[in-house]
MARTORNU-229765 format. One line per 5 residues: number of its first residue (from 1); their letters; for each residue z negated, x negated, y of C-alpha. Coordinates in nm, 4 decimals. Example, Ala and Ser with C-alpha at 12.3 -4.5 7.8 and 13.67 -1.06 7.14 Angstrom:
<rs>
1) AS) -0.7800,-1.2300,-0.4500; -0.7140,-1.3670,-0.1060
</rs>
This chain:
<rs>
1) MTTNE) -6.1543,-8.3284,13.4503; -6.4452,-8.1581,13.2811; -6.5200,-8.2111,12.9136; -6.3954,-7.8604,12.8342; -6.0671,-7.9336,13.0138
6) KIAAL) -6.0233,-8.2527,12.8102; -6.0917,-8.0656,12.4866; -5.8360,-7.8039,12.5903; -5.5847,-8.0851,12.6506; -5.6491,-8.2214,12.2991
11) RAAAQ) -5.6025,-7.8738,12.1553; -5.2740,-7.8296,12.3429; -5.1486,-8.1717,12.2278; -5.2222,-8.0818,11.8667; -5.0352,-7.7530,11.9024
16) AAGAH) -4.7413,-7.9287,12.0668; -4.7256,-8.1572,11.7613; -4.7119,-7.8561,11.5320; -5.0709,-7.9002,11.4128; -5.3846,-7.6895,11.4244
21) GVLLM) -5.6498,-7.9443,11.5111; -5.7294,-8.3089,11.5750; -6.0110,-8.5394,11.4633; -6.1490,-8.8374,11.6556; -6.3960,-9.0967,11.5251
26) TSDPH) -6.5906,-9.3814,11.6802; -6.3935,-9.6349,11.4810; -6.1147,-9.8878,11.5127; -5.8592,-10.0405,11.2724; -6.1212,-10.2925,11.1566
31) SSEYL) -6.4156,-10.0570,11.0874; -6.6132,-10.2428,11.3529; -6.9691,-10.1485,11.4409; -6.9044,-10.2397,11.8033; -6.5741,-10.0997,11.9252
36) PAYYN) -6.3338,-10.2514,12.1745; -6.3150,-10.0010,12.4602; -5.9411,-9.9806,12.3915; -6.0087,-9.7879,12.0712; -6.3110,-9.5852,12.1788
41) SLPFF) -6.1522,-9.2606,12.2963; -6.4288,-9.0267,12.1795; -6.6659,-9.0841,12.4773; -6.3858,-9.0087,12.7238; -6.2930,-8.6769,12.5637
46) SGFTG) -6.6411,-8.5570,12.4655; -6.8816,-8.7195,12.7100; -7.0945,-8.8403,12.4170; -7.1593,-9.2151,12.4268; -7.3518,-9.2685,12.1010
51) ENSTL) -7.2256,-9.4521,11.7946; -7.1068,-9.3367,11.4535; -6.9814,-8.9949,11.5598; -6.6941,-8.7639,11.4700; -6.5286,-8.4989,11.6876
56) VVTLT) -6.3210,-8.2155,11.5408; -6.1176,-7.9912,11.7706; -5.9630,-7.6787,11.6185; -5.7600,-7.4054,11.7836; -6.0733,-7.1991,11.8391
61) GSALW) -6.3653,-7.4412,11.8695; -6.4951,-7.7967,11.8566; -6.7879,-7.9809,11.7006; -6.9300,-8.3319,11.7139; -7.1400,-8.4939,11.4403
66) CDGRF) -7.3988,-8.7581,11.5267; -7.6694,-8.9176,11.3140; -8.0460,-8.9104,11.3656; -8.0416,-9.1945,11.6156; -7.8547,-8.9759,11.8618
71) YVQGD) -7.9721,-8.6161,11.8110; -8.1540,-8.6041,12.1450; -7.8788,-8.7892,12.3280; -7.6106,-8.5671,12.1744; -7.7866,-8.2461,12.2706
76) RQLAG) -7.8291,-8.3740,12.6238; -7.4778,-8.5067,12.6785; -7.2972,-8.2109,12.5188; -7.5047,-7.9446,12.6929; -7.2873,-7.7095,12.8968
81) TEIEC) -6.9694,-7.7947,12.7059; -6.7907,-7.6006,12.4352; -6.8664,-7.8761,12.1831; -7.1263,-7.7865,11.9212; -7.3603,-8.0783,11.8511
86) MHAGS) -7.3989,-8.1186,11.4752; -7.7123,-8.3050,11.3645; -7.5628,-8.4790,11.0630; -7.7941,-8.4762,10.7631; -8.0191,-8.1975,10.8917
91) AGVPT) -8.0847,-7.8885,10.6827; -7.8244,-7.6173,10.7270; -7.5778,-7.8408,10.9114; -7.2385,-7.8597,10.7396; -7.0790,-8.1961,10.6775
96) VEEYL) -6.7490,-8.2757,10.8430; -6.5770,-8.2091,10.5093; -6.7447,-7.8688,10.4699; -6.6490,-7.7780,10.8258; -6.2847,-7.8697,10.7648
101) TAHFA) -6.2692,-7.6603,10.4490; -6.4164,-7.3608,10.6324; -6.2125,-7.3867,10.9540; -5.8612,-7.4699,10.8307; -5.6471,-7.2203,10.6446
106) AGQTL) -5.3573,-7.2590,10.4036; -5.0538,-7.4188,10.5673; -5.2481,-7.5628,10.8600; -5.2583,-7.9318,10.9554; -5.5268,-8.1619,11.0931
111) LLDGS) -5.4127,-8.4728,11.2805; -5.5939,-8.8036,11.3067; -5.5018,-9.1593,11.3959; -5.4923,-9.3145,11.0509; -5.5067,-9.6648,11.1926
116) CVPAT) -5.8597,-9.5956,11.3165; -6.0114,-9.4120,11.0185; -6.1306,-9.5897,10.7017; -5.9233,-9.4855,10.4011; -6.2209,-9.3613,10.2010
121) IANGY) -6.3164,-9.1243,10.4830; -5.9605,-9.0042,10.5461; -5.9108,-8.9375,10.1758; -6.2313,-8.7353,10.1744; -6.1053,-8.5272,10.4651
126) AAALA) -5.7714,-8.4736,10.2924; -5.9497,-8.3501,9.9796; -6.1656,-8.1138,10.1862; -5.8621,-7.9672,10.3614; -5.6777,-7.9281,10.0319
131) KSGAK) -5.9500,-7.6932,9.9101; -5.8277,-7.4338,10.1592; -5.4595,-7.5205,10.1289; -5.4515,-7.7237,10.4523; -5.3351,-8.0844,10.4868
136) LESKD) -5.4111,-8.4080,10.6716; -5.1480,-8.5969,10.8702; -5.1799,-8.9402,11.0285; -5.0400,-8.9126,11.3784; -5.1833,-9.0547,11.6988
141) IVSPL) -5.1668,-8.7862,11.9653; -5.4838,-8.9114,12.1358; -5.3541,-9.2394,12.2797; -5.0644,-9.0952,12.4833; -5.2853,-8.8131,12.6094
146) WESLT) -5.5654,-9.0536,12.7020; -5.3216,-9.2787,12.8892; -5.1765,-8.9807,13.0753; -5.5160,-8.8657,13.1968; -5.6759,-9.1943,13.3034
151) TRPSL) -5.6399,-9.5711,13.2904; -5.7063,-9.6650,12.9307; -5.8959,-9.9916,12.8771; -5.6783,-10.2823,12.7697; -5.6840,-10.4396,12.4270
156) PNTPC) -5.9333,-10.7299,12.4462; -5.7785,-11.0617,12.5391; -6.0679,-11.3043,12.5754; -6.0098,-11.6756,12.5088; -6.0268,-11.7736,12.1423
161) ELLTV) -6.1585,-12.0991,12.0059; -6.1999,-12.2609,11.6661; -6.5357,-12.3854,11.5516; -6.5363,-12.7376,11.4131; -6.6146,-12.8270,11.0541
166) EQTGA) -6.9311,-12.9906,11.1874; -7.0381,-12.6449,11.3058; -6.9247,-12.4426,11.0033; -6.9440,-12.6815,10.7091; -6.5994,-12.5771,10.5836
171) TAAQR) -6.2395,-12.5845,10.7016; -6.0113,-12.2806,10.7092; -5.8113,-12.4355,10.4237; -6.1214,-12.4617,10.2090; -6.2131,-12.1011,10.2760
176) IAMVR) -5.8627,-11.9763,10.2034; -5.8794,-12.1582,9.8702; -6.2104,-11.9824,9.7942; -6.0479,-11.6448,9.8629; -5.7523,-11.7250,9.6380
181) DELKK) -5.9895,-11.8156,9.3564; -6.1557,-11.4753,9.3936; -5.8182,-11.2998,9.3973; -5.7291,-11.4639,9.0680; -6.0544,-11.3421,8.9145
186) AGATA) -5.9718,-10.9876,9.0298; -5.6171,-10.9981,8.8937; -5.4663,-10.9819,9.2434; -5.2306,-11.2037,9.4415; -5.2815,-11.0837,9.8002
191) LAVTG) -5.5492,-10.9612,10.0399; -5.5190,-10.7945,10.3803; -5.8280,-10.9069,10.5725; -5.9240,-10.6370,10.8221; -6.2906,-10.6912,10.9116
196) LDCVG) -6.3184,-10.8994,11.2267; -6.6171,-11.0876,11.0864; -6.4147,-11.1672,10.7737; -6.1195,-11.2913,10.9816; -6.3582,-11.5036,11.1860
201) WLTNM) -6.5154,-11.6542,10.8733; -6.1792,-11.7248,10.7118; -6.0269,-11.9033,11.0127; -6.3404,-12.0318,11.1918; -6.2151,-11.8452,11.4995
206) RARDL) -6.4420,-11.6991,11.7648; -6.3889,-11.4988,12.0855; -6.5702,-11.2407,12.2975; -6.3673,-10.9277,12.2315; -6.6669,-10.7146,12.1296
211) PCTPL) -7.0135,-10.6728,12.2779; -7.2846,-10.8627,12.0906; -7.0289,-10.9961,11.8435; -6.8388,-11.3235,11.9066; -6.5178,-11.2178,11.7337
216) AVAYA) -6.1487,-11.1669,11.8081; -5.9405,-10.8566,11.7423; -5.7099,-10.9819,11.4665; -5.6035,-10.9395,11.1042; -5.5289,-11.1943,10.8339
221) LVTMD) -5.3093,-11.1757,10.5262; -5.3731,-11.4108,10.2344; -5.1280,-11.4541,9.9473; -5.1169,-11.7249,9.6840; -4.8792,-11.9378,9.8908
226) SCTLF) -4.9390,-11.8371,10.2526; -5.1962,-11.7241,10.5055; -5.1049,-11.5418,10.8264; -5.3235,-11.4659,11.1266; -5.2139,-11.1581,11.3234
231) IAPGR) -5.3296,-11.1991,11.6827; -5.1820,-11.1422,12.0281; -4.9639,-11.4330,12.1423; -5.1187,-11.6910,12.3742; -5.4780,-11.6306,12.2718
236) LNDAD) -5.5094,-11.9664,12.0961; -5.4400,-12.2911,12.2772; -5.1870,-12.5360,12.1349; -5.4494,-12.7621,11.9816; -5.6207,-12.4766,11.7932
241) AKTLA) -5.2860,-12.3330,11.6836; -5.1982,-12.6755,11.5409; -5.5363,-12.6970,11.3647; -5.4673,-12.3636,11.1976; -5.1156,-12.4698,11.1035
246) DNGVS) -5.2569,-12.7886,10.9500; -5.4852,-12.5636,10.7429; -5.1945,-12.3538,10.6190; -5.2295,-12.0628,10.8653; -4.9256,-11.9255,11.0483
251) LRDYP) -4.9390,-11.6887,11.3468; -4.7798,-11.3492,11.4044; -4.8369,-11.0773,11.6642; -5.1312,-10.8419,11.6160; -4.9334,-10.5179,11.5470
256) ELIDT) -4.7076,-10.6757,11.2804; -4.9367,-10.6563,10.9757; -4.7992,-10.3381,10.8184; -4.4373,-10.4487,10.8661; -4.5259,-10.7795,10.7016
261) VHALP) -4.6869,-10.5959,10.4095; -4.3744,-10.3855,10.3618; -4.1603,-10.7015,10.3583; -4.3549,-10.8687,10.0760; -4.2070,-10.8717,9.7239
266) AEEVF) -4.2725,-10.5634,9.5141; -4.4559,-10.7685,9.2503; -4.7298,-10.8663,9.4977; -5.0643,-10.7252,9.3780; -5.3061,-10.6377,9.6571
271) LVDEK) -5.6826,-10.6300,9.6211; -5.7720,-10.3152,9.8164; -6.1145,-10.2231,9.9501; -6.0812,-9.8555,10.0406; -6.3966,-9.8593,10.2519
276) ATNYD) -6.2858,-10.1577,10.4602; -5.9183,-10.0640,10.5006; -5.7854,-9.8188,10.7560; -5.5863,-9.5254,10.6235; -5.2443,-9.6326,10.7562
281) LYCAL) -5.2781,-9.9815,10.6113; -5.4134,-9.8374,10.2869; -5.1019,-9.6238,10.2479; -4.8808,-9.9287,10.3103; -5.0705,-10.1420,10.0583
286) NEHKT) -5.0421,-9.8723,9.7945; -4.6642,-9.8979,9.8040; -4.7279,-10.2218,9.6119; -4.9276,-10.2755,9.2986; -5.2986,-10.2666,9.3765
291) VTGAD) -5.6332,-10.3550,9.2282; -5.9395,-10.1762,9.3611; -6.2326,-10.3917,9.4638; -6.4450,-10.5163,9.7523; -6.3078,-10.7693,9.9964
296) PIFAL) -6.4368,-11.0951,9.8403; -6.5073,-11.2423,10.1820; -6.8086,-11.0105,10.2193; -6.9808,-11.1937,9.9350; -6.8391,-11.5374,10.0132
301) KGVKN) -6.9683,-11.5418,10.3691; -7.3085,-11.4306,10.2472; -7.3525,-11.7582,10.0546; -7.4336,-12.0103,10.3251; -7.3461,-12.3777,10.2951
306) PVELA) -7.5975,-12.6463,10.4052; -7.4560,-12.6700,10.7565; -7.4760,-12.2923,10.8060; -7.8314,-12.2821,10.6692; -7.9405,-12.5546,10.9095
311) NIREC) -7.7790,-12.3692,11.2003; -7.9483,-12.0420,11.1053; -8.2889,-12.2097,11.0858; -8.2372,-12.3700,11.4251; -8.1369,-12.0339,11.5764
316) HVRDG) -8.4526,-11.8703,11.4413; -8.6675,-12.1468,11.5892; -8.5035,-12.1115,11.9300; -8.5295,-11.7332,11.9238; -8.8921,-11.7553,11.8159
321) VAMVR) -8.9675,-11.9772,12.1142; -8.7926,-11.7300,12.3460; -8.9850,-11.4389,12.1944; -9.3235,-11.6101,12.2341; -9.2465,-11.6985,12.5950
326) FQMDL) -9.1455,-11.3388,12.6583; -9.4693,-11.2102,12.5060; -9.6639,-11.4444,12.7311; -9.4682,-11.3181,13.0335; -9.5387,-10.9585,12.9351
331) EKAIA) -9.9104,-11.0078,12.8792; -9.9400,-11.1925,13.2100; -9.7536,-10.9211,13.3996; -9.9709,-10.6489,13.2437; -10.2892,-10.8436,13.3257
336) EGKIL) -10.1762,-10.8795,13.6874; -10.1237,-10.5045,13.7130; -9.7493,-10.5223,13.7659; -9.5543,-10.2002,13.7144; -9.2948,-10.2541,13.4440
341) HETDI) -9.0275,-10.0195,13.3172; -8.8462,-10.0327,12.9853; -8.5447,-10.1882,13.1581; -8.7703,-10.4659,13.2911; -8.8685,-10.5509,12.9337
346) EKMLQ) -8.5012,-10.5879,12.8434; -8.4346,-10.8203,13.1382; -8.7448,-11.0310,13.0724; -8.6512,-11.0940,12.7107; -8.2849,-11.1575,12.7841
351) KRRAE) -8.3839,-11.4140,13.0493; -8.5931,-11.6116,12.8004; -8.3199,-11.6037,12.5377; -8.0597,-11.7200,12.7876; -8.2704,-12.0304,12.8516
356) MPGYF) -8.2245,-12.1487,12.4933; -7.9674,-12.4251,12.4218; -7.6414,-12.2890,12.2849; -7.7111,-11.9296,12.3969; -7.3929,-11.7226,12.3850
361) EDSFD) -7.5064,-11.3638,12.4217; -7.7568,-11.1224,12.2648; -7.6664,-11.0196,11.9116; -7.7918,-10.6660,11.9724; -7.8668,-10.4668,12.2865
366) TIAAY) -8.2416,-10.4730,12.3383; -8.4275,-10.1597,12.2355; -8.7287,-10.1321,12.4660; -8.8836,-9.7911,12.4050; -9.2301,-9.6832,12.5148
371) GPNAA) -9.4327,-9.3672,12.4568; -9.2309,-9.0695,12.3311; -8.9101,-9.2711,12.3662; -9.0218,-9.4891,12.0750; -8.9619,-9.1919,11.8433
376) MMHYH) -8.5883,-9.2119,11.9100; -8.3826,-9.4470,11.6947; -8.1586,-9.6829,11.8912; -8.3020,-9.5561,12.2187; -8.1707,-9.7271,12.5301
381) AEGEV) -8.3254,-9.6840,12.8734; -8.0832,-9.6028,13.1517; -8.0655,-9.4025,13.4710; -8.3558,-9.1638,13.5118; -8.4669,-9.2168,13.1510
386) DSVIE) -8.6718,-9.5346,13.1991; -9.0430,-9.5027,13.1207; -9.3195,-9.7040,13.2868; -9.5038,-9.9388,13.0499; -9.8780,-9.8728,13.0519
391) PRGFL) -10.1466,-10.1314,12.9630; -10.2757,-9.9938,12.6325; -10.3666,-10.3076,12.4418; -10.0406,-10.4780,12.3494; -10.0497,-10.6726,12.0255
396) PGRRC) -9.7899,-10.9233,11.9048; -9.5707,-10.8124,11.6162; -9.2681,-10.9252,11.4220; -8.9741,-10.7462,11.2688; -8.6740,-10.6978,11.4833
401) SCLPA) -8.8919,-10.8618,11.7480; -9.1061,-10.5565,11.8065; -9.4252,-10.5147,12.0038; -9.6766,-10.2425,11.9153; -9.9071,-10.0394,12.1350
406) HGGMP) -10.1682,-9.7886,12.0257; -10.1410,-9.4139,12.0559; -9.8730,-9.1901,11.9135; -9.5888,-9.1608,11.6670; -9.4154,-9.4816,11.5610
411) HLSAV) -9.0474,-9.5508,11.5577; -8.9376,-9.4561,11.2068; -8.8256,-9.8082,11.1203; -9.1028,-9.9934,11.2992; -9.3661,-10.2278,11.1608
416) VQAGR) -9.7355,-10.2461,11.2406; -9.8678,-10.5459,11.4315; -9.9210,-10.8858,11.2754; -10.2333,-10.8919,11.0626; -10.2036,-10.5252,10.9629
421) YDQRI) -9.9402,-10.5452,10.6928; -10.1962,-10.3784,10.4677; -10.0873,-10.0547,10.6388; -9.7163,-10.1246,10.5989; -9.7315,-10.2263,10.2335
426) PGQCD) -9.8627,-9.8934,10.0915; -9.5792,-9.7029,10.2562; -9.3266,-9.9565,10.1303; -9.4641,-9.9279,9.7773; -9.4587,-9.5485,9.7899
431) TGRPD) -9.0796,-9.5514,9.8116; -9.0716,-9.7298,9.4769; -9.2445,-9.4458,9.2957; -8.9904,-9.2387,9.1023; -9.1589,-8.9164,9.2124
436) AVPRC) -9.2139,-9.0210,9.5731; -8.8941,-8.9188,9.7498; -8.6565,-8.7569,9.5008; -8.2963,-8.7168,9.6181; -8.3782,-8.8087,9.9762
441) GQRIC) -8.1700,-9.0000,10.2257; -8.2374,-9.3076,10.4345; -8.4119,-9.1160,10.7117; -8.6761,-8.9793,10.4737; -8.7210,-9.3194,10.3104
446) DLSRC) -8.7852,-9.4712,10.6534; -9.0400,-9.2013,10.7205; -9.2165,-9.2690,10.3917; -9.2216,-9.6416,10.4503; -9.3960,-9.5902,10.7836
451) SAVWQ) -9.6418,-9.3240,10.6625; -9.9427,-9.5590,10.6531; -9.8586,-9.6903,11.0000; -9.8229,-9.3383,11.1337; -10.1540,-9.2279,10.9857
456) AGHLL) -10.3237,-9.5232,11.1539; -10.2065,-9.3885,11.4919; -9.9958,-9.6825,11.6041; -9.6986,-9.6651,11.8371; -9.4357,-9.9354,11.8534
461) FYAAK) -9.1800,-10.0118,12.1142; -8.8888,-10.2375,12.0365; -8.8514,-10.5330,12.2637; -8.5316,-10.6302,12.0881; -8.3449,-10.6075,11.7633
466) R) -8.1857,-10.9220,11.6271
</rs>
């Protein structure tokens, strides 16, 4: 099927459900940065493979919003389709909310899968629709359509394991107790833990369900007298399941969280983080008493214990060794006149990292961008877009493991080579001036921070981002 045919199928499914449009996001029930393929329907229906995007299909048109990292990619991948590529944040481009207000009339309905949209975003969409008398409804019409048109990827089911206290410095029981202390301070008695990193921290559980992120697709529910891990049956071996039980953690199936929330006593008081909670779960939690506040695990896991600090230092040493060896490999290859492409840079660096003891996988897909490609945020070489690296005086640099070369416009979040921080510092200081960048967003701040580097005529290509 063509992209236009898939969009037409979405439009027909919305109409069949008595609605007037449907919205898809690159998101999952856990607000993950990296999505399990099971939840990532947007690339299939739109053909756009970038991150952080939103697709709206109405009865008469469709539009997709992408951020500055993906403007070029979006224009290229959506060319020839009915989908209008919206450069989010650019002058004259309406926000998703403004578009919804303008394109939905009184009495009309927009559908979305509330399990895969953060509550704060869904509530914003509902408010935008209400301005024109339209309404938002949580209903998943995308999954059945997707499954009818192709083989949908399965929910991740990689083996799970528990890290030892020697690796983490704290048991699951100790961490649960820390969370309960924070709940008491907030005047709450329960917390639905949705972020996969937060679930992993709480239980010391790891898996390989997501790219670049050693986590498992799961939820947790902490009350003052119980803790439940919601995960597909069979993913933990008997020994790890017993370890969790010994730490006060019981197991239930992954889809059972909302039913469990409904079954809790009415006097349970949930601490609710609207930004970190999907819309369907948010609605279920709000049938109880609630207290608004951030998930305390975000702050708790940011305070490292001595074991974690030692592990982090060791990881930086190992990665530094890998990076230096890679730089030596690159300089040698350039000196020998070898022809290298951006994809070769990625393979060379990954090879050196894989040699390090305890290597699991890269924590971020390597960004190796040369020449004009270095102007694109989160650029990734693939297919015919894979520039040849030219010998133009490579110099070692550090920040996100980047290597600079002379001649051209820098990546907007790049740093000048080691020894030239005098060029970076003025741009950094400029952003602190109250009159420097009034009412500007992150993209303009990045531009200002790199102004001195840009003026010096340096070009950076990212060898990796860690």
